[in-house]
C-alpha positions as CSV (number, residue, x, y, z in Angstrom):
1,X,17.7,60.6,179.4
2,X,21.6,60.7,179.2
3,X,23.9,57.4,178.2
4,X,24.9,56.5,181.3
5,X,20.2,56.2,182.1
6,X,19.8,53.9,179.5
7,X,19.6,50.2,180.2
8,X,23.8,48.2,178.8
9,X,21.0,45.9,177.7
10,X,18.6,47.4,175.3
11,X,18.8,47.2,171.3
12,X,20.7,50.3,169.7
13,X,18.6,51.9,167.8
14,X,19.0,53.0,164.2
15,X,17.1,54.5,161.4
16,X,14.9,51.8,159.7
17,X,16.0,51.8,155.6
18,X,19.7,53.5,156.3
19,X,21.5,53.1,153.1
20,X,24.8,51.1,152.9
21,X,27.7,54.6,152.5
22,X,28.4,55.3,148.6
23,X,31.8,54.2,148.0
24,X,35.4,55.8,148.4
25,X,37.9,56.3,145.4
26,X,41.5,57.3,146.2
27,X,41.6,60.2,145.0
28,X,43.4,60.2,140.9
29,X,47.6,60.2,140.7
30,X,47.7,63.9,139.2
31,X,48.4,63.5,135.2
32,X,50.6,65.9,132.6
33,X,48.7,69.5,132.1
34,X,46.0,68.6,130.1
35,X,45.2,65.2,131.3
36,X,43.2,63.6,133.7
37,X,44.6,62.0,136.3
38,X,44.4,58.1,137.5
39,X,42.4,56.3,139.8
40,X,43.2,52.9,139.7
41,X,39.4,51.3,139.5
42,X,37.7,51.5,136.3
43,X,34.6,53.6,135.7
44,X,36.3,56.0,137.9
45,X,37.1,59.2,136.6
46,X,40.0,59.7,135.6
47,X,40.7,55.3,134.8
48,X,43.2,54.5,132.3
49,X,43.1,51.5,130.9
50,X,46.4,50.2,129.7
51,X,47.4,50.3,133.9
52,X,48.5,47.4,135.8
53,X,46.3,44.5,135.7
54,X,46.5,42.1,138.2
55,X,44.6,39.2,135.7
56,X,47.5,39.9,132.9
57,X,50.4,37.4,133.4
58,X,53.6,39.0,134.2
59,X,57.0,39.4,132.6
60,X,59.1,36.9,133.7
61,X,62.1,36.9,136.0
62,X,65.9,37.3,134.4
63,X,67.3,36.0,131.5
64,X,65.6,32.9,129.3
65,X,68.3,29.6,129.5
66,X,67.8,29.0,126.1
67,X,69.7,31.9,125.0
68,X,72.4,32.0,126.9
69,X,72.6,28.7,126.9
70,X,72.9,29.6,122.9
71,X,75.7,32.2,123.2
72,X,77.1,29.4,125.2
73,X,77.4,26.7,122.7
74,X,77.7,28.7,119.9
75,X,80.8,30.2,121.1
76,X,82.3,26.4,122.4
77,X,81.7,24.8,118.7
78,X,84.2,27.8,117.2
79,X,87.5,25.9,119.4
80,X,85.4,22.4,119.1
81,X,84.6,21.2,116.1
82,X,81.9,22.9,114.3
83,X,79.4,20.1,116.8
84,X,78.4,22.9,119.9
85,X,77.3,25.8,117.1
86,X,74.5,23.1,115.6
87,X,73.6,23.6,119.0
88,X,74.1,26.5,119.4
89,X,72.3,28.2,116.2
90,X,69.4,26.0,117.5
91,X,69.3,26.9,120.7
92,X,69.3,30.4,119.9
93,X,66.6,30.5,117.5
94,X,64.2,28.8,119.8
95,X,65.9,31.7,122.3
96,X,64.9,34.0,119.9
97,X,61.2,33.3,119.5
98,X,60.8,32.5,123.7
99,X,60.9,35.5,123.8
100,X,60.0,37.5,121.4
101,X,56.3,35.6,122.9
102,X,56.4,35.4,126.9
103,X,58.6,39.1,126.8
104,X,61.3,38.6,129.1
105,X,65.2,39.2,128.7
106,X,67.6,38.2,126.5
107,X,66.6,38.6,122.7
108,X,69.9,40.0,121.8
109,X,71.7,36.8,123.3
110,X,69.9,34.5,121.7
111,X,70.3,36.6,118.6
112,X,74.1,36.5,119.0
113,X,74.3,33.2,120.3
114,X,72.2,32.2,116.4
115,X,74.4,34.8,114.6
116,X,78.1,32.8,116.1
117,X,76.5,29.5,115.8
118,X,75.6,30.1,111.9
119,X,79.0,31.4,111.4
120,X,80.9,28.8,113.0
121,X,78.6,25.6,111.4
122,X,79.5,28.0,108.4
123,X,82.9,28.3,108.5
124,X,83.4,24.0,108.9
125,X,80.5,23.1,106.2
126,X,82.8,25.4,103.9
127,X,86.4,23.8,106.1
128,X,85.0,19.4,104.9
129,X,84.6,20.7,101.7
130,X,87.4,22.0,100.7
131,X,89.0,18.9,102.6
132,X,86.9,17.3,100.4
133,X,87.8,18.6,97.3
134,X,91.4,19.0,98.1
135,X,92.0,15.4,98.7
136,X,89.6,13.9,95.9
137,X,91.9,16.4,93.2
138,X,94.9,15.1,95.0
139,X,97.0,17.8,94.6
140,X,98.8,18.1,97.4
141,X,102.0,20.7,99.0
142,X,104.8,20.3,97.8
143,X,108.2,22.6,98.0
């Protein structure tokens, strides 16, 4: 009996207990000499546990906004009576902690903003204390 002689409405005869085919994994990526390759599947030969994990949160894109704001306000505080430098100092500390926690870029920018803000605040504090000291002693610049 050929396929053309068979009834088209008759059910197809499959073997009983055919089972499922074995799983097919992609070939492992070649690793360095002496080390197994990486296949990407847990339990597969050559699985590397430090690879991409779809369930772990990724690093946020871009530079931290608080780090940028810390640098900008610290630099503005150098020229505007030091008040923005206080905000730059605080934003820099918060930005450094946030970049460490999330892994986002901008730690160095936050550190620079913190340093400039701290120096500007310290400079303005010294200036105010000297001004108060000079006023309190009654010293005058007389030619």
